[in-house]
N, C-alpha and C positions, 0 to 999 in steps of 0.2 A: 313605683312598686317593683320589687325584685321577684321574678318568677323562678322558683326553685325547681327541685327535682320532681315535684308532684305534677307540674304542668308540662314539662318538656317531653316526657314519653308519650302522653296522650296527644299533645300537639303534633308530635312527629308522626304518630299513627294516622291522624286525620290528614295531615299534609301528604303523606305517602299514598294513602288510599285515593285522595283527590287528584293525584297525578302531578304533584309538586307545583301548585299554583303560586302566583305572586302573592306577597303578604297582604296587599289590599284586597285581592280576590278571596284569599283564605279567610280574612276577617268577615267578608260579606257572606260566605257560605256557612258560617258557624250556626246561624239560626236553623238552617235546613238540616245540618248534619248532627247537631248536638243531641237531639232526642234519640237518634239511632246510636250515636257514640256512647251515650250514657248506659244503654243496655248492653251493647257489645263489649265495651271496655270496662264496664262496672265502675263508672266514675261516681264520685261522691258529689253532693250538692255544692260543696265548697270549690271543688275543682271545676265543675261546670260554670260556676259564677266567675271564676278566674278566666276561663276560656272565653266566656261571653264578653268580658270587659277588657281583654288584652288588646293592645293597640298594634297596628301594623309595624311600627318601629320595634316594639318589643318582640314581635314574631320574628323579625329579621335577626334580632340579637340571639334569641333562643335557638333558631335553626341555623345560625352561621356555621357551627362546626360540621353539620351534615352537608351543607351546600358546597363546601370546599371539595367534596369527593365527586361532585357531578362534573361531567365533561360536555363540551359543545362540539357539534359536527357541522360540516358544510354539505350542501346538497345542491342538485340542480342539473337537469339534462334537457332543457327546452331549446328548440331550434326554430328559427323563423320560417314561415311558410311563404308561398309566392302566389297563391291563387286568390282572386276576388278582393284584393286589398283596396282597389279603387271603389268597390261597392260598400265596404264595411268601414264606417267612419272611425277616426281616431278619437280616443277620450283621454285627455291629459289633465283636465281640471279636477278639482277636488269634488268628491261626492257630496251633493247637497240634496238629499232625498228625505222625505218625511213619511214615506209609506213603505211597507215591506214589498219584496218581490224583485228588486234590482240586485243582481248577484254578480260575483266574480267566480270564474272557473279556471281550473288548472289541472294538469296531469302530473302525478308523482310516480316516478319509475321505480320498480322493485327489481332491479337487475343485478344487485350485488356488486361484484367487481368486474363483471363482464357486460358487453353490449351486443353480443352476437345472438341471433335467433329472436324468437318472440318471447316476451316476458310480460308479467302482469303490470298494470298501471292502475292507480287509484284516481278516479275522477272526483275531485274535491270541489264542492260548491258551497259558498258562504254568502249569506244575505248581508248587505251593507248596513241596513237600518237596524235590524234586530240581532245580528251576529248568529242567526240560526245556521247550522252547518249540516250538510248531508254528503255522504261519500259512497261511491260504488266502485267495484273493481272490474276491470276488463282485461282480457288477454290480448296483448298487442295494443295498438293505438289506431286501429282502422276507423274510418269516418262513420261507418254504420254502427259499430259497437259503441262508440262514444255518443252518438245521437240516441241510441236505445237506452243507454245508461242515464242520459240527461232526461229522457222522457219518464223513466222509472222514478227519478228523483222528483220531477215535477208533480207526479201523482201523489207523492208522500208529503209534500210541503203543506203546512197549515195556512198557506196564503197563496194567491195566484202568482205565477212566475211572469214578471213584467219585462225583465231585461237581463241580458248576460253580457259580461265583459271578459275577454280572454286575451291571451298573448297571441303571437303571430305564428304559432306552430301549425303545421299542415293538418293536424288532427282536428283543429277548429276552423281554420280558414279554408273551407272547401264548400263546394256547391251543395252538398247534401245537407250540412248543418244550416247553411244560409237559407235554403228553401224551406227547411223545417221551421226556422224562426219566422219566416214570412207567412207561413200557413197558420202558425199559432199566435200571430201578432205579438211577437217577442222582440224587443229592441236588442239589436246586435251591435256591439262596439268592440274595439280592440285597443290595446296599448301600443306604444312605440316599440320597435325592435330593440332588444338589448337594454330596455329600461324597466327593470323590475319594480321601481317605485310607482309606476303607473298601475300596478296590480298589487299594491301593498297589503290589502286585506287578505287576499287569498295566499300570498306568500307567507304571511304569518301563520295562517291556519294550516298550511302545508307542513309546518314544523310541529305545531302544538297538537293537531288533530290526526296527523297521519304518520309523519316520520318519527316523532317522539314515541308513538305507540307501537308501530309495526317494525321500525328499525331499518336496517340496510341489507337484509338478506335478499336472496334471489328467489322469486317465485315464478315459475314458468309452466305450470301444469294446470289443467282444468280443476283438479281437486283443490289446489291452493287458492285459485280464484274463488271457488265456491266457499271455502273456509273464510276468506277475507270478506265476502259479501254476507256470510252468516254473522260475522262480528259487526260489520258496519250497519246492517239493517236492524239489529236488535239491541244488545246491551250497550254498545259504544255510543250510538246516537242518543239513546235515552240518558246515558250518564253525562254526556257532554252538553246536551241541550236543556236538561231538566235540573241538573244539580251543580253545574259549574258556572259561577258568575263570570261575566266578562266586563271589560271597561272599554269605553269609546273615547277617542281623542276629540275634545271640543274645540280647542284653539291652541295656538302657540304664541308665546310672548317672549320677545327678546329683551333681556336684561343685561346690558353691557355686551360682553362677548359670548354670553350663554343664551341658550334657547330653552325656556321652560314650557313644558307641555301640561296642559290642564285637561283632566279627564272627568267624565261624569261619574255618578255613583255606580258602583258595581251591581249588576243585576244579571240574572240568568237569561239566556235567550228566550225561554218560555215566558218569563215575566215581561220581557220587551214585546213579544208577540201578543200577549194578553192585553197589553195597553194599546194595541193598534185596532181601531174600528174596522180596518180593511181585512183583518184576518178572518178565517173560517171559524165561527163560534162553536160549531159542533166538534171540530178537531181540537180547538183550544180546551174545551171542557173535558174532552177525553184525556188529553195530556195532563191536565190538572188533577183529575181523579187518579190517574196512573201514578203521578208523583207522590200522592198521599199514601199509596200502598207499597211503593218500592223502597227497599233498603239500599242506600248508596253503597254501604260496605259490601253487601251481597253482590251488587252490580260490579264493583271493583274486583271482587274475588272471581266472579264469572269471567270477566275480561282477561284476568291473568291466566285462568285455566285454558281459555280458547287460544290465547297467545302461545302458551306452551305447546298445545297441539299443532298450532300453525307452524312453529319452528321445526317440527318433525317433517313437514311437507316442503321445507325449503330445499332448493337444489344446492348441493355443496359447490363451492367455488373451485375453479380449475386452477391447479397450482402449475405455473409454467416450469418446464424443465430447463434448467440452466446448463449450457454446454460446459463440459469439463475442459479446462485449459491444459493442453499438452505442451510440455516444454520441448522445444525443438532446438537442436544445436545451432549456434551461430556460425556462419561461414567465416573462415579465417580472413584476417585483414590482408590485403595484398601487400607484398613487400614494398617498402618505400625506397625510392632511388636515393643514393647518397648525394647526388647532385641537387635533389629537390627535397629538402627537409620539410616535415609537416609544419605548417605555419602555426604560430602561437595565437590564441584567441583570448580575449578578455570576457569571462563568463559572468560578469556582473549583470544584474537585472536590467534589461532594456538595452544592453550593449553587446549582446551575444553575437550579433552579425557584423560588428565593427572590429577591425584589426587594430592592435595597439600601434601607436606611433613608434617609428624606429628611434632608438636612442643614439645620440652622437657618440663617436668613439672616444674613449678616455685617452688623455695625453699624460704621459709620465714626465713629471718634472724632476730634473736631476740638479743637484747642487753644483 
């Protein structure tokens, strides 16, 4: 079936409001979003039926012209720590957990183009089994601030926190966080230095849940940190955990020279938590009732408004002053002595330091 101009605008609106998800995830979120999209976009029953039945391949085809305008960026500022490494075990194997509560942690720096002074960091926490994500902003990366942000996240999780896995930065590998995990009976592991694949879950969420939303501006004031936390603790966490489906890698298959990845069915983090008996039933029921009342399009618009106010709190980057080149007269060449003429040089590439061989004198032949 060819989807014409009736489906493309509405599909583009849903895709944009959902934060540009992958086509498989966009297909999975249609049942949650279509009742609200029908009222907001004034869609007919025929268009709703087409959106309900469109395949991920057709979604890629319809959205291909828009995707060409998107750009990718690189990020990362983690540095290895040196404390307590012999007490915190390494974790290099694949996660094989069937209960929620085992998480990966990382800090995302909001320093813009500068690294001087104290600036905001986003403590990003993702659950491996359910893909539930929580984020808090801290000013600097002191060990006390990071531990307090982790404790605030632990109180908001709909399941008990059983373990954390971090990189080797000094904001995590310190005695303060180590004693906190010992007191709360939280398993504490770390990845190998300079091996981001050991923390692949959180590295992906650093882009999709923090960097893609907040961007690359510099935030270094308490007002900016408060605005970040106001966004993280309200609209953004509800939007990402209640309305955006995620996929999990099940296995990898090698077919010849290629590796095919097999994923499970897309589900929202709330649906994954709801299927776990270990989750808090009261918290899950509260989130389910909240999802029935919330409009995802209204949440997306509220996030955009808060991001616009957040940009006003960003610290402008410092433009370096380039020195102006002043032309200075060259000193005159010293006069050459007639007895010592300047040697000839061969200026071909690679031979600029080698003198040419002297030519033999010509002999004049007379008849």
